[in-house]
N, C-alpha and C positions, 0 to 999 in steps of 0.2 A: 264542585263545592261539597256535594254529599260525600265524596270520597275522603275528604279531610274532616268530616264531621265527627261528632261524638260517637263513641262505641266503635270507632274504626281503629284497626291496628296499624297506625301510621308509624313509620320509623322516626326516631328522634331527630328533630330539626337541629338540635345543637351538636349532634355527633360529628358531622363533617368538620366543624370548627375545632372541637375538642380533640378529635383523633388525628388531625393534621397539624397539631402544634399551634393552633390559633386560640387556645384557651388563655385567659388572662387571670392568673392566680396572684395571691397576695405578694409573693416574692417577685413576680413579673412587673408589678405596678409600682414598686418602690421608686421614689424620685431619683434621678441621676445625681450621683454625688452624696447620697445619704450615708451618714455615719453608720457603722456596724456595732451591734451590741452583743455581748457575751455574758452569760449568767454563771457566776461561780456558785456551785451547789455543794451542799453538805455531803461529805462522804461518811458521815456518822449518823446512825439512826436516832440517837437520843443523847443529848448532852448539853452542858452549859458552855457558852462561848467565853473562853478565858481571855483570848486575844484576837482582835480583828484590826490589823494595821494595813491600811491601803496606801500609805505614803509612797512606797516604791512604785506601786502600780500607777499612781497618778503621774509620776515623773517619767514613766516609760515613753518611748518614742510613739508618736501618733495618738496618744491617749488624750481625750477631751474631758472625760468625766468618769468618776467612780461613785456610785451611789451605795449607801448602806442604810440600814434602818434608821440610825441616828440622823443621817443627813436628810432623808426624805421627810422625816417628822419635823426637823428644823425648818424645812421648806414649806410646811403647812399641809403636806400630803397625809391623808388618813392611812395609816399603815395597817389596813384591815380590809378584807374582802367580806362583803355582807353575805348572809345566809338566811334561809327561812327555816326556823326550827319546827319540829313536830310538837304536838300537844301531849303532855304526859297524862297518865291515867288520873292523877290527882288534880288536873286542870292547870298545872304550871307548864311553862315552856321548856323544851329540851335545852340542854347545856349549849351555850354559844361562846366558847372561848375564842379569843382573837386569832384569826388566821392572817398572819402578816404577809405583806408583799415581799418583804425581806426579813429574815429571821432577826428577832429582837431578843437577845440574851440567851435564847435556847433554840436548839434545833430538835425536830421531832420525827424526821424521816430522811432517809438517804435520797438526795435529789432536791431537798428544800433550798430555795434561793437564799443566798447569804449576801452577795454583792452583785452589782450590775455595772459592767465596764463598757464604756462607749469609746470607740477609737475610729481612726480612718479606715481600717480594714479589719476583717474578722480575725485574721492572723495576729494583728497587733493587739486586739482586744484579748485574745486567748493568751498570748505571751504575757501581757500585763497581769492577767488573772493569776498566773503562776507565781507572780511576785507578791501576791497578797499573803500576809502572815496571818494564818487562821489556826488557832489552837482551841480544841474543844475538850473539856473534861467530860468523859463519857459517863452516862448514867445507865442503869439497868434498862433493858429493852423488852418491849411487849409486842409479840407478833400474832398471838393466838386470839380467837374471837370470843373467848370466855370473859365474863366479868372479872374484875379484880386485876391483880398484877401490879407492876410498877406504875406509879401515878404519872400520867402524861399531862393532865391539866388539873389545877386545883379546883376549877369550876365544875369538874366532873368526877365526884368521888366514886371510887371503884371503876373508873373509866367508863361509866355509863353515860352515853350521850342522850338517850331518851328511853322512855318506857311507855308504850302506847297501846291502846286497846280499842276494840270496836265490836259491837254485837252484844248479845245477851248471854253473859257467862253462866248465870244460874240455870236458865232454861236449857242451854246446851249441855251443861253438866248433867242435868236431870234426864235429858233425852239420851245421852250416852249411857247413863246408868241403867236405863230401862230398855235399851236397844236389844234386839234379838242377837245381833252379832256386832262386835266392835273390832276394827282393824286399825293398827297403828304402824306408821312408817316414819322413820327419820332419814333424811337425805341431805347431802352437802351440795350446794350450788357454787361451784368453784369460781375463783376470781379469774377474770380475763383482762387482757390489755386490748384496747380498741384497735390500735394499729391502722388507722385510716391511711389511705394511699398517700395523701399529702399531710405531713405533720403540721402542727400549729405554727402560726406566724403572725406578725403585726408590724406595722410601721406608722409613724406619726410625723406630721409637719404643721407649721403655722401657715395658714392660708387666709390672707386678707384679715389678719388680726384674730382669726378664730383657729381653734384646734381641730385638725382633721386627722382622724385615726382610721386606718384601714386594717381590718382584721378578718381572718378567714373563719367566721363563725356561722351561726344559724339564724341570724337576724341582726338588726342594727339598733333597735330602740332600747333593748336591755343594756347593751354596752354604752349607749349614749347617756342613759340615766346614771349608770354606775360611774362612768368617767367624770361626769359633772359633780357627783357627790364626793368622790374620792379626792378629786383635785381642787374642790372648792370653786367650781365654775358654774355659771348659768347654763342651763341646757341649750339655750339659744346660741351659745358660744362654742358649741361642740357639734361637729359633723362626723358621722361614722359611715363608712362605706364597707360593703361586703362583696368582694369579687367572686369569680368562679371558685368553687370549693371542691377539693378532692376528697370528699367523704367527711361526714360529721358524726352520725350515729348517736347523737345525744352528747357525746364527749365534748364537742365544740360549742355547746349551747351555754356553757357556764363561764364566769369570769376567772381569769388566771392572772397572776402577778405581772407577767411580761407585758400585757397590753397597757397596764397603768404605768409601768416603768418607762416604756418607749415614749408614752405621751408626756410624762413629766420631763424626761430628758430632752425631748424636742422643744418643749417650752423653755426649759432652763438654758439651753444652748442656742435657741432660735435657729436650729438646723434640723433638717429631716433626720430621723433615726429609725433604723430597721433592725428587726430580730427575726430569726428563723430557726426553729428547732431542728436538730438532727434526730436520727431514729432512736439511738440509745437514750438521748436526752428526753425524747418523748415517752419512752417506756418508763423512765424514772419519774416523770412529772405529770403526765396526762392523767386525768381521772380514770381510774380503773372501773370495772363493772362487776355486778353480781357480788359474790363472796358472802354467803350466809349459810347457816345451818337451820334446817326446817323440820318440823314434825307435824304430821297430819294424823288426826284421829277421826275415823269414819264410823258412824253408827247406822246399822241397817235394821229394818223391821223383818217380820216373818216372811214377807214376799221379796226381801232383799232390795227394797226401795230405800234410798238414802234418807234418813230422818234426822241426822245430826252431823255436824262437821265442826271440828275445832282445829285451828291452825296456829302454831307458834313459830317464831323465828328469832334468831339472834344474828344481827347484821353488822358487818365490819364497816366502820366509817372511815378507816384510815386515821391519820394523825389529826386531821381537822375536818370540820364540816365543809362541804362544798355545795354551794348553791341550794338545791332543793333536796339534798341527799337524805336528810332525816325522814323525809316524807315518801321516799320511794318504796322501801320495804314495809311501810306502814299504810299511809293513806292510799297511795297508788296501787299497792298490792291488793288492798281491800276491795277495790272497784270491781275486780273479777274473781275475788276469793271463792265464791260459791260455784264458779264456772257456769256450765249450762244446765245445772241441776236444780230441781224443785225441792229445795231444802231451806226451811226457815229457822231452824235451831242452829244458828251459826255464831261462832265467837272466834276472834283472832287477837293475838297479842304479839307485839313486835318490840324488841329491844335493840338499840344501837350501841356499839362499843367502840371506843377509840383504841387504836393500835399505832405502833411506830412504823406505819407503812404509808404509801401514797394514798391520798384521799380517794374515796369511791363515790361515784355519782351515776347519772343516767347512762345506760347503754341499751341500744336498740330494744325498745319495749318498756324499759324502766318500771319494774315492779310487776307488770302483767306477765312477762315470761316466767318470773319466779313463782308467782301465784299459781299459774297453770301447771308449771313443772311439778310442784309437790302434790297438787290435787290429782293430776292425771297419772303420776307415778303411783299414788296411793290407790287409785281406782283399778289399775292393772294388777297391782299387788293384791288387792282385795279379791279380785276375780280368781287369782291363783290360790289364795288362802281358803277361799270359800268353795273352790272347785266348780266354778260356774263360767259360762262364756263371757268374755270381756265385753263383747258388743251388746249382748242382752242385758248385762248388768247396768250398763250406761242407759240403755233404752228405758229401763224401768224407772229411772229418775229424771230423764230429760224433761225440761219444761215443754209442754205441748203447745202447738201453734195457737190453740184457742185460749191459752192463758196470757197471751200478750195483749197490751203492754204488761210486763211482769215486774213487780217491785221486789227486789232481792232483799235479803236480810241485812245487807250492807248499805242500803239506802240508794242503790242505783235502780233505774227503771229501763229495762231492756225493751226496745220498741217492737222489734219483730224477730222472727226466727223460725226455722223448720229444721231442727237438728237431726231428726230421724231421716228425713229425705236426703240431707247432705251425707250422713253416715252411710246410708244404703248405696248412694252413688259412689262413694269412696271405696266401699267393699267390692263393688262390681269392677271399678276401674283398676283396682289393685289386684284383682283376681285372688281374693282371699280363699275361695274354694280350692284353688290350685296350690295353696301354700304347703299342704302336707306332702305333696309329691316333690316340691322343690326342697323341702327339708330332708326328705329321705335321700334325694339325689346328693345333697350336700354331705349327709352323714356317710355315704358310700365313699366320699372323697376325703374323709377325715375332718369334716367341717361341722360345726354346730350352727344351725340356722335358727334365727328368731324373728318373730313378727311383733312389732310394737305399734300401739295405737295412742294417739293423743287427740282428743276433741277439745279445741281451745275456743275461748271467746276473748275478745279484746275490747277495751274501752278507749274510744278516741279522747285525747286529752288536749289541754291548752285552752287559750282564750277562745270562747265561742264566737267572738266578734271579729270581723275582718273588713277591710276597706279595699275598694278598687277604684281606679280612675281611668277613664278612656279619653284620649286626646287625639283629635284629628290634626295632623301636622301640616306645615306649609308644603312639604314635598309630596303630599297626597297619600301619605301613609297613616297608619293608626298605631298609637302607643298605648299599651295597657300597663298601668302602674299597679303593682301588686305588693301586698304586705308580707308575703311569705318569702322564704329564701331557699333556693335550690341548692342542695349539696350533692347533686348527681342524680336526682330522681326523674328528671325529664320535664320539669315544670314548663320550660319554654314551649315544648311541644303541646302539652295538654291544654295550657291556657290559650294557645293559638287555636286549638280545636274548639274550645268554648266559644271564642269570639267569632271564628269562622262560621260556626253553626248559628249563633244568635243574631249576627248582624249581616251575614251574607258577604263578608269581606274575604277576599282570597287570603289564605294563610300566609303567603309570601309577602303580603303587604302589612303584616302585623309585627310590631316590635314589643318585646316584653321588657319592662323596666323594673328592676328590683335592687335591693341592697344599697340604698342611698337615703340617709335620713333627711337630706335637704330636698330631695325630689319627690319623696313619698310622705304623705301626711302622717300616717300611723300604720301599725301592723303588728301582728303577733309572732312573726318569724315562723320557723319550721321546727316541728317537734311533735311527738305524740300522734303521728299519722293524721294531723289536723288539716293539712293543706288542701286536699281535694274537696273536703266538705265545706270548710269555712271560706276559702278563697273562691272555690267554684260557685258558691251561693252568692258571694259579693259580686263576682264577675257577671253572673246572670242578672242580678238586680240592676247593675249599672248599665248593662246593655239594654234592658227593658226601659230604663230611664232615658237613654239616648233616643230610642224609638219614640217614646212619649213626647220628648222635647221637640224632635224634628217634625213630627206629624203635622202640626198646624202650619209650620213654615213651608213644608213640601206642598201642602194643599194650596197655600197662597201662591207659591212659585209656579205650580202647574195650572193654576187658575181653575181648580175643581172644588166642588163642595165637600167631598169626602175622600179620605185617603186611608188605606189599610196597609199594614206591613205583612207581606206574605212571601214565603219562599225566598227570603233575603232581599226583598225589594219593596219599596213603597209603590202602591198600585191604586189607581182610581177604580173602584168596583164597576164592573160592566164595561170597561174600556181597555184599550191596549196601552194607555199612558202609564209609564213606569219610571222610577228613578232609584238608583242604588244609593246606599248610605254614603259612599265616597263621593258620588255626584252631588248629593245634597250638601255634604260638608264643603265641597268646593264652592257651591253657589252661596252658602252661608258666609264663607270667608269673603267672597266678592261683595256681598251685601253688607258687610260690616257686622254681621251677627256673631261676634266672637263668643257671646254667651252660650252658643250652641256647640262650640268646638271642644269644650272640656266638661266632663260630667263625672261626678264622684258620688259614690254611695257606700254606706256602711251597713252591714247586716249582722244580725245576731241569731245564731241557731237556737231553737227552743229547747234542745236536748242533745245528748250525745248519740252517736251511732255505735253499733257493736258488731264489727266484723267477726266472723266465726268460721270454723271449718274443721275438717278431719285430716290428720296426717297419718299415713300408714308407712312404716319403715321396715325394711327387712335387712338384717345383717347376717354375715357369716363370720364365724370365729375359727381360726386355725388352732386346733387343739395342741399342736406341737410348739407353736410360737406365741400364741396369745394374740396374734394380729386380728383386729376386728375391721371388717370391711363393710361399708354400707353399700349394698348391692342393688337395692330397689327402693324407690321413694315415690310415693303418690300423695298428691294434695288435691282436695276438693274444697274450695273456699266459697263462702257467701260474702262477697264484698258489695252486695247490692248491685246497682247498675254500674257497669264498667265504662270509664271514659275512654280508655285505650287498653284493650285486653292484652296486647303484647307488652306494654310497659308494666301492667299489673303483674303479669307472669314474671317479668324480669325482677320486679321487687320481691316476689315470693322466692325466686331462685336465690337471690342475694341473701335474703333473710334465713332461708334454710341452710345455706352454706355457713353462715355465722353460727347457727345453732349446732350444726354438725361439728364445726370446728371446736366449739366449747365442749361438746359431748365426747369427742374422740381424741383430740390432741392438745388443745389450748389449756394452759394451766400456769398461773403465776406462782413462783416459788421464792420465798424469802428464807434465809438461814436464821439461826437463833440470834444473830447479831443485827438483824434487820437489813442485811445486804440482799439486794435483788439478784437472784441467780439466773433469771430469765430476761436479761436486759438487751438481747439481740436476737435476730432471727436465726442465729446459730443454735440458740438455746430455747427459744419460745416456739411452740409447735403450731404455727399458722397452718390452716387448711390449704391444701393445694389441689389443683384440678384432678390429679391422678387419684386422689382419695375421695372424690365426689362422684356420685352416680348421675345418670340422666334423671332429671326431676320432672315427673309428669304432673301437669297442672290442669285443673278443670274448674269451671265456674258453675255454681248452682245458686243463682241469686234470689234473694228475697229483698226487694228494695226497701231502704230505710224510709221511715216516715218523718225523720227529723231534719230533712233538708229537701228542697224542691227538686233536687237532682236524683234523689233516691240512692245516693252513693254512701259508702261506709269507710273508705280509707283502706290502704293496703301496705303501707310502708314498713310496718313492724311485724305483721302477722306471721311471716315465714319463720321468724325467730321464736315467736311466742309458742308455736306448735312443735318446733323441731326438737328441742332438748328432751322433752319427755318421750317423744316418739322413738328417738334413738336409744335412750336409757331403757325404755320398756322392751325394746327389741333385744337389747343386750341381756336383760334379765330373762327374757323368754328363751334365749339361746342357752343360757347357763343354768336355768332351773332344772332340767333333767339330770344334771350331774351333781345336784344337791346344793347349789349356790343360791342363797336367799337374799343376800344384801349386795348391791352393786352401787358404786358411786362414780361419777364423772371425774376426770376424763378416762375413757377406756383405751389407754395406751397399751401397746403390746406387753410391756413389763408388768403393768398392773393386772391385766387380764390373765396373763400367764401365772402370776402369783396367786390369783384367785383359784385358778384351776389346780395348781399344785396343792394348795391348802385343802381343796375339796377332795382330791385324790388321797391325801394323807388322812383325812377324816374317815374316808371309806375304808382305807387299809387298817386304821385303828379299830374299826368296828369288827 
């Protein structure tokens, strides 16, 4: 039992099933005989629909239904996906132009859905879509992130989606004006495509008079509410299920047109309807990530302690608002905007701009990687500009352990931390003292070697409440119902570890139930690294309630005056009389005590937890080709208590890989007409194993005070720290040859161009 308890590096229980073809994904679960759907998408980035004639498509062989904006609106469907706007500086709400399920009169990005064809087979649906007469009168296209340009929405003059601020502008301006030294840095945070292993998909059917929608998302209750609202149904008449998911990363947390369209089609035809994206379709229509230009201004006193910080950014929204998009580079960014530094004169301003590109929304970290990226880039840049050690510059401004709980200038309260200790461990594990020798060895081989540091902090997000239910089933097993949704993180394993520890039940006897709005009362889904803290706390509280409920029954059954629960068993103190939880459940069932067989608890965390840590990256650049290679990568994280160290390390590895991918090779490119030039893996630079180093991971925990488990979450932390670490290493490598400005991605062509410009500048002197 102890072997499968908490803090043990157990292998993932779900892996044998998933790795041997036993996974059950959305396209695997579609009902036999379900009709197939195909989406006709705009090939024009911006224009008025002059003609949309679907009559030939409707008459095509095997076609059952063709939906357009006019038709779904006539059917009473709300042709609009809801969004949560940010609050503008003047107290108004950000612009909320309608984002239609199917284009209504105008198209605004290449890939926007125009018609939805349902047929017997996918081939028949595609063939029918080619018969649709679609003529679009093209309009001027806007793809840059600056304000102004061709108007995309009348509700957003100058294409401004929102204009948000937080902090004390006057105090920060005054502190910058009186600072001993001020350092300013502007950097681009390039757009990326999520490219999850499994693309998006959904299917729908009518089940006993109710609508059942299966979607490969990140939770079931948001889609349930959205479907009911959009289709004009009662929530009780909608069931949503969420099967195994091949990666989400925030991209699958939001509503997309196809889910609503398969649902409406299934209701209209009274037949199951399924839709599955292909890869290029996903690249054209999935929410993109990042895509903003940022500026940091740092003010230091005579001792080079940070005394002022101003951050501004302009973020690309794409053609429409998506879900929570307006709040990502504003509110979510602000939660860690001051990083790990004791600085109270802080101000940030964020603007969102509409463009004729795919919408942008959450991607692993959602605002926190962007905030840490510009701050930590600026700190390394400041150290170089000021001629001081980058490690000591940070130490001068670290929040000290005796300052916790620490109220930041952005309204967050960090509970605990020991940043100096974590940084010292990272320097030792990365062998910082030996870097100079490694750099010299690289130089002898014609390489430029650089060392980059990022000290990040992350704020856990999402609903602080979560529910768990424990059921003892007739077959002698235990079912744990959870409100989160695994997208590949290993929830089945860690939640079994929780219950095995708390109730003394063998892990092989525990079944995890998730992703069904009919079977689970409520839940917040997965996102913002919330699962371990929120669900773990609810699991613990429910297990404790089980013990509390069973204790008097066990005492009565054992005919003893007192019973205690110790080491996974009910025990009568001072005797050898014991009973396991499973034995107690069996006796309760035999006695008709069904009230003991199900227990549900909901808990709410009092505050957030704040994972933090140091990333140290070393790169080598080939001067002849510009090729940048990440050759050494070290991470020391404070995740608090680890539930499963091996799984935590795996999460860090995945996050770092995504951060390195964005920094080195990933980059979304549109041409001036709004055509996506990186719409396949032939053109889009996904990171590959050959380009990734071995990633060294170490834990230096300071347990959180905001949950009984002392945990902090780890799902997004790797990405939060990686981008700045790689970019800082690139700058460090290029600094000796006179290069002062570097921007991601560091592709060979871009780095070679930087080197050529630097050599030309030297020659000109």
